[in-house]
Backbone bond lengths (Angstrom), bond angles and torsions (degrees), N, CA, C in turn:
res aa  C-N    CA-C-N  psi(-1)  N-CA   C-N-CA  omega(-1)  CA-C   N-CA-C  phi
1 M - - - 1.448 - - 1.537 111.30 -
2 V 1.326 116.38 -43.96 1.466 120.79 177.85 1.517 109.75 -63.85
3 E 1.326 115.63 -39.79 1.464 120.65 -179.90 1.523 111.02 -61.02
4 A 1.329 117.06 -45.08 1.464 121.09 179.93 1.532 110.57 -64.18
5 A 1.322 116.40 -40.59 1.471 120.08 179.25 1.527 110.61 -64.40
6 L 1.329 117.10 -40.45 1.462 120.13 179.38 1.525 111.29 -67.00
7 F 1.336 117.11 -42.00 1.468 119.26 177.03 1.529 110.59 -62.91
8 F 1.321 116.30 -40.15 1.463 120.71 177.25 1.525 110.23 -58.92
9 L 1.321 116.87 -45.60 1.464 120.82 -179.70 1.527 111.73 -66.20
10 I 1.325 116.60 -38.31 1.467 119.64 178.80 1.526 109.60 -60.32
11 V 1.324 115.74 -49.13 1.466 120.12 -175.67 1.527 111.49 -74.09
12 V 1.321 116.81 -52.45 1.467 120.14 -171.96 1.533 111.89 -76.85
13 A 1.330 117.78 -50.27 1.465 119.48 -177.81 1.527 110.95 -67.22
14 G 1.331 116.46 -43.00 1.466 119.31 179.20 1.514 112.22 -61.22
15 T 1.323 116.07 -45.44 1.465 120.72 -179.54 1.528 111.05 -68.35
16 A 1.326 116.85 -43.37 1.468 120.12 178.47 1.531 110.30 -61.12
17 G 1.320 117.04 -37.61 1.459 120.66 176.97 1.515 111.94 -62.56
18 E 1.314 116.40 -43.51 1.464 120.32 178.61 1.528 110.90 -63.33
19 L 1.325 116.87 -38.82 1.460 120.76 178.79 1.532 111.41 -66.53
20 C 1.332 116.68 -39.94 1.468 120.17 178.42 1.533 111.36 -65.54
21 V 1.324 116.69 -42.49 1.463 120.13 178.44 1.530 109.76 -64.53
22 S 1.315 116.63 -40.00 1.460 120.16 178.09 1.528 110.75 -61.81
23 R 1.322 116.33 -43.01 1.468 119.68 178.58 1.535 110.80 -62.01
24 A 1.324 116.57 -41.80 1.465 120.73 178.70 1.523 110.50 -62.15
25 M 1.325 116.63 -45.96 1.464 120.16 -176.68 1.525 111.08 -67.91
26 K 1.312 117.55 -35.84 1.469 119.61 178.97 1.519 111.71 -69.38
27 S 1.332 116.84 -26.86 1.463 118.48 178.29 1.528 111.45 -73.61
28 I 1.319 117.33 -24.73 1.470 121.14 177.61 1.520 110.57 -82.13
29 G 1.316 116.82 -42.20 1.455 121.00 -178.16 1.525 111.42 104.34
30 E 1.303 115.23 -179.68 1.461 121.45 -176.81 1.515 112.43 -77.75
31 V 1.322 114.27 155.24 1.462 120.57 170.93 1.527 106.08 -91.03
32 H 1.321 116.74 122.56 1.464 120.14 179.94 1.524 111.87 -104.20
33 D 1.303 115.86 -29.36 1.460 121.22 -179.32 1.528 107.14 -112.25
34 F 1.315 117.20 119.65 1.457 121.13 -175.51 1.523 112.97 -96.38
35 S 1.312 115.85 32.83 1.465 119.20 174.31 1.528 107.93 -76.74
36 L 1.303 115.89 159.59 1.469 120.87 -178.98 1.524 110.83 -58.59
37 K 1.313 117.51 -41.48 1.460 121.98 -179.77 1.537 111.29 -61.75
38 S 1.316 117.34 -43.95 1.465 121.64 -179.84 1.525 111.25 -66.22
39 I 1.316 116.16 -41.94 1.466 119.42 -179.21 1.526 110.47 -66.60
40 L 1.330 117.32 -42.97 1.464 120.15 177.34 1.525 111.34 -62.62
41 S 1.308 117.18 -40.14 1.460 121.46 176.96 1.527 110.46 -61.75
42 F 1.316 116.28 -42.60 1.465 122.54 179.18 1.525 110.54 -62.10
43 V 1.322 117.10 -45.50 1.465 121.75 179.84 1.527 110.09 -63.82
44 L 1.324 117.23 -44.56 1.463 120.47 179.66 1.526 111.62 -63.18
45 Q 1.327 117.22 -38.87 1.464 120.53 176.15 1.520 110.57 -61.07
46 S 1.321 116.08 -43.26 1.461 119.69 -177.17 1.524 111.75 -66.38
47 L 1.321 117.87 -30.26 1.462 121.11 -179.08 1.530 112.32 -72.18
48 H 1.322 118.13 -11.47 1.455 121.37 179.17 1.533 111.97 -94.53
49 L 1.312 117.25 1.67 1.458 120.83 -176.25 1.530 111.46 -98.73
50 P 1.327 117.76 127.33 1.464 120.52 178.22 1.535 113.20 -60.49
51 W 1.344 116.85 -34.84 1.461 119.75 179.31 1.533 110.92 -61.45
52 M 1.328 116.54 -35.07 1.466 120.25 179.37 1.530 110.22 -64.31
53 W 1.326 116.62 -47.60 1.466 120.57 -177.70 1.526 111.30 -67.37
54 L 1.324 117.14 -38.94 1.468 119.98 176.14 1.524 109.75 -63.40
55 G 1.328 116.61 -42.69 1.462 120.88 178.15 1.523 112.42 -61.58
56 I 1.322 116.24 -43.88 1.470 119.93 179.15 1.521 110.38 -63.52
57 A 1.338 116.84 -41.48 1.471 120.38 179.27 1.528 111.01 -63.40
58 L 1.326 117.02 -45.04 1.472 120.40 -179.36 1.529 111.74 -67.29
59 M 1.337 116.28 -41.48 1.464 118.91 177.91 1.529 110.77 -64.38
60 S 1.322 117.21 -36.34 1.469 121.10 176.61 1.521 110.64 -64.31
61 L 1.322 116.49 -42.88 1.466 120.63 177.52 1.531 110.39 -60.27
62 G 1.323 117.18 -44.32 1.465 120.78 177.24 1.521 111.79 -62.82
63 F 1.334 116.64 -41.59 1.467 121.01 -179.38 1.527 111.51 -65.50
64 F 1.328 116.90 -45.58 1.462 119.36 -179.08 1.531 111.28 -70.19
65 S 1.320 117.73 -27.81 1.467 120.78 172.69 1.523 110.04 -66.56
66 L 1.331 115.89 -39.37 1.465 120.36 176.11 1.529 110.64 -62.19
67 L 1.323 116.76 -45.19 1.463 119.77 177.91 1.524 111.05 -60.62
68 A 1.330 116.12 -42.12 1.465 119.77 -179.31 1.520 111.88 -62.46
69 I 1.327 117.00 -44.70 1.464 118.96 -177.60 1.529 111.51 -71.85
70 L 1.327 116.50 -30.66 1.470 118.90 177.03 1.525 111.87 -70.08
71 S 1.311 117.75 -15.35 1.463 120.16 178.39 1.526 111.89 -73.70
72 F 1.349 117.83 -18.49 1.468 119.06 179.27 1.526 114.29 -134.70
73 Q 1.329 118.79 -0.21 1.463 121.81 176.45 1.518 109.85 -122.50
74 E 1.324 115.02 156.63 1.464 120.38 178.79 1.525 110.53 -79.44
75 V 1.322 115.36 146.25 1.468 121.57 178.56 1.524 110.10 -57.50
76 S 1.322 117.10 -37.91 1.460 120.92 -177.41 1.524 112.21 -66.44
77 F 1.313 117.81 -12.83 1.461 121.68 173.97 1.530 111.13 -98.53
78 V 1.313 117.02 -38.74 1.467 122.35 -174.84 1.523 112.01 -70.02
79 V 1.317 117.21 -44.75 1.470 120.61 -175.84 1.528 112.73 -60.22
80 P 1.328 119.48 -48.09 1.471 117.73 179.62 1.531 113.46 -62.76
81 V 1.316 117.57 -38.78 1.458 119.40 -179.99 1.531 110.69 -68.27
82 S 1.324 116.90 -39.13 1.462 119.48 -179.78 1.530 112.13 -72.71
83 A 1.330 117.59 -7.97 1.465 120.95 177.36 1.525 111.71 -65.05
84 L 1.318 116.52 -14.30 1.462 119.34 176.47 1.527 111.47 -64.09
85 S 1.328 117.21 -14.12 1.466 121.29 177.05 1.525 111.73 -60.73
86 Y 1.325 116.93 -31.12 1.465 119.91 179.19 1.526 110.16 -62.32
87 A 1.321 116.51 -47.15 1.462 120.40 179.66 1.526 110.56 -68.57
88 A 1.330 117.18 -41.91 1.467 120.54 179.19 1.532 110.43 -61.36
89 G 1.321 116.78 -38.98 1.461 120.71 178.49 1.512 112.08 -63.84
90 A 1.311 116.63 -40.63 1.465 120.09 179.68 1.529 110.92 -66.79
91 F 1.335 116.65 -45.63 1.465 119.42 178.44 1.530 110.42 -63.92
92 G 1.328 117.03 -41.25 1.460 120.86 178.88 1.516 112.34 -64.75
93 A 1.334 117.06 -40.63 1.462 120.94 179.27 1.528 110.32 -63.68
94 K 1.312 115.93 -38.11 1.463 120.32 179.72 1.534 110.41 -69.37
95 A 1.338 116.92 -45.95 1.462 120.90 -175.38 1.531 112.68 -78.97
96 F 1.323 117.66 -43.54 1.457 122.41 -171.09 1.528 112.87 -90.00
97 L 1.323 116.53 -39.04 1.459 120.44 -176.96 1.529 113.14 -102.36
98 G 1.323 116.45 -7.89 1.457 119.92 179.45 1.518 114.09 72.07
99 E 1.321 117.23 23.44 1.470 120.27 -179.74 1.524 110.33 -73.23
100 R 1.324 114.83 145.69 1.465 120.61 173.43 1.516 107.44 -93.49
101 I 1.298 116.39 126.39 1.459 121.05 -178.53 1.523 106.96 -117.44
102 N 1.333 114.54 114.35 1.463 118.32 -176.37 1.522 111.55 -78.51
103 R 1.307 115.39 170.74 1.459 122.37 -176.16 1.531 112.25 -59.15
104 N 1.317 117.07 -40.83 1.463 120.32 -179.57 1.528 111.60 -63.10
105 R 1.304 116.89 -37.74 1.461 119.72 178.44 1.529 110.69 -67.83
106 W 1.356 117.37 -39.90 1.476 120.03 176.30 1.523 110.38 -61.58
107 I 1.320 116.35 -39.46 1.470 120.22 178.40 1.524 109.87 -63.22
108 G 1.332 117.35 -42.95 1.463 121.20 177.98 1.517 112.31 -62.03
109 I 1.327 116.77 -42.03 1.464 121.02 179.31 1.527 109.88 -65.62
110 A 1.320 116.66 -44.88 1.468 120.17 179.14 1.531 110.78 -61.70
111 H 1.319 116.17 -40.54 1.469 119.99 178.81 1.521 110.49 -63.46
112 K 1.317 116.78 -43.38 1.464 120.99 -178.75 1.527 110.74 -63.08
113 V 1.319 117.06 -46.15 1.467 120.69 179.65 1.521 109.86 -64.14
114 R 1.323 116.90 -43.64 1.468 120.09 -179.17 1.524 111.07 -64.48
115 T 1.318 117.56 -40.97 1.462 121.44 -179.79 1.517 110.58 -63.20
116 L 1.308 117.30 -44.78 1.461 119.78 -179.17 1.524 111.69 -70.67
117 R 1.310 118.20 -31.81 1.460 120.91 -179.07 1.529 111.73 -71.72
118 R 1.331 117.61 -21.59 1.463 120.06 179.04 1.518 112.48 -80.95
119 Q 1.296 117.88 -1.67 1.462 121.10 -179.33 1.523 108.53 -63.02
120 P 1.349 119.39 136.18 1.460 121.09 -179.57 1.524 110.84 -57.22
121 M 1.332 116.17 140.24 1.448 120.06 -171.44 1.530 114.54 -82.29
122 N 1.270 121.99 -44.72 1.457 119.60 -172.67 1.519 113.05 -116.26
123 F 1.305 116.67 33.31 1.449 121.13 178.40 1.512 109.47 -111.46
124 P 1.330 117.63 144.37 1.462 118.40 173.58 1.526 109.61 -62.71
125 L 1.325 115.55 148.43 1.457 119.84 179.89 1.520 110.38 -56.42
126 C 1.333 116.41 136.40 1.462 123.38 178.33 1.528 111.53 57.61
127 A 1.332 116.84 45.17 1.458 120.56 -176.36 1.524 112.49 -69.35
128 T 1.315 116.91 -34.88 1.462 118.79 -178.90 1.516 109.92 -129.77
129 A 1.308 115.01 156.01 1.467 119.77 179.79 1.526 110.89 -65.44
130 A 1.339 117.54 -39.29 1.463 120.55 -179.76 1.522 110.62 -64.23
131 W 1.317 116.72 -42.72 1.459 120.39 178.93 1.520 110.08 -63.26
132 T 1.325 117.02 -41.64 1.460 121.49 179.52 1.519 110.86 -61.52
133 R 1.353 116.84 -45.21 1.470 120.04 178.94 1.532 110.60 -61.42
134 S 1.332 117.65 -43.14 1.464 119.52 -178.26 1.521 110.84 -67.88
135 R 1.328 118.48 -35.97 1.461 121.45 177.78 1.525 110.46 -67.55
136 L 1.336 117.35 -39.59 1.463 120.34 177.82 1.517 110.38 -64.22
137 H 1.329 116.45 -40.43 1.464 120.66 177.64 1.532 109.76 -62.69
138 C 1.348 117.24 -45.74 1.464 120.65 178.84 1.523 110.83 -63.09
139 A 1.334 116.75 -39.53 1.461 120.37 179.88 1.521 110.34 -63.99
140 A 1.328 116.98 -44.46 1.465 120.23 179.53 1.521 110.57 -63.66
141 L 1.322 116.46 -41.53 1.454 121.22 178.32 1.528 110.66 -63.71
142 S 1.337 116.83 -41.32 1.461 121.29 179.08 1.516 110.90 -63.24
143 V 1.324 116.93 -42.47 1.463 120.66 -179.83 1.528 109.54 -62.21
144 E 1.325 117.05 -44.60 1.468 120.15 179.42 1.525 111.16 -63.09
145 L 1.337 116.53 -41.57 1.457 119.87 -179.94 1.527 110.46 -65.72
146 I 1.319 117.49 -43.21 1.456 121.16 179.01 1.520 110.44 -63.94
147 R 1.317 117.73 -40.91 1.469 120.91 177.80 1.527 109.89 -61.82
148 Y 1.328 116.57 -41.80 1.456 120.50 179.94 1.531 110.69 -65.66
149 V 1.340 116.18 -47.85 1.463 121.06 -176.97 1.527 110.89 -63.67
150 S 1.326 116.25 -38.72 1.465 118.84 -177.56 1.531 112.20 -81.99
151 G 1.313 117.98 -5.60 1.452 120.62 174.67 1.509 115.07 90.76
152 Y 1.347 118.02 9.94 1.464 120.33 -178.84 1.526 112.48 -81.57
153 A 1.313 116.32 -18.88 1.463 118.58 -178.57 1.523 108.60 -129.06
154 K 1.277 115.87 141.12 1.464 121.10 175.44 1.522 107.99 -99.03
155 V 1.328 116.04 122.89 1.469 120.05 -179.14 1.509 108.88 -106.53
């Protein structure tokens, strides 16, 4: 029961925190001048926004839940389950921030979640050379797919 609650907090609180911080940053706008004065002004503006503080609090709750669960569970079990944050973030961005998420991006998110969920559950990380090679191949493939979906690479 505690384990399920901690996973819930990792996924929901962490993702909700990221969405709140994103909302705060979008209300300020982009930084166009990267001088020290402009960056400090930008940071000070962000510290006056309630969405920023709520986001920091929620992200902290998610982070400390992650620390708590890592104290009694193996990383090879925690990481795949917490991969649901990718899907939660996409749904939250669509519902809370009004973002449009195209089909290619949904495919990329589904691929990322599926790839992480296939990670062996009760094995130490990088237990065998074959597993390591296959994970590196999946990681490289995931990076290429994410680059394609996000528009950084033309295929």
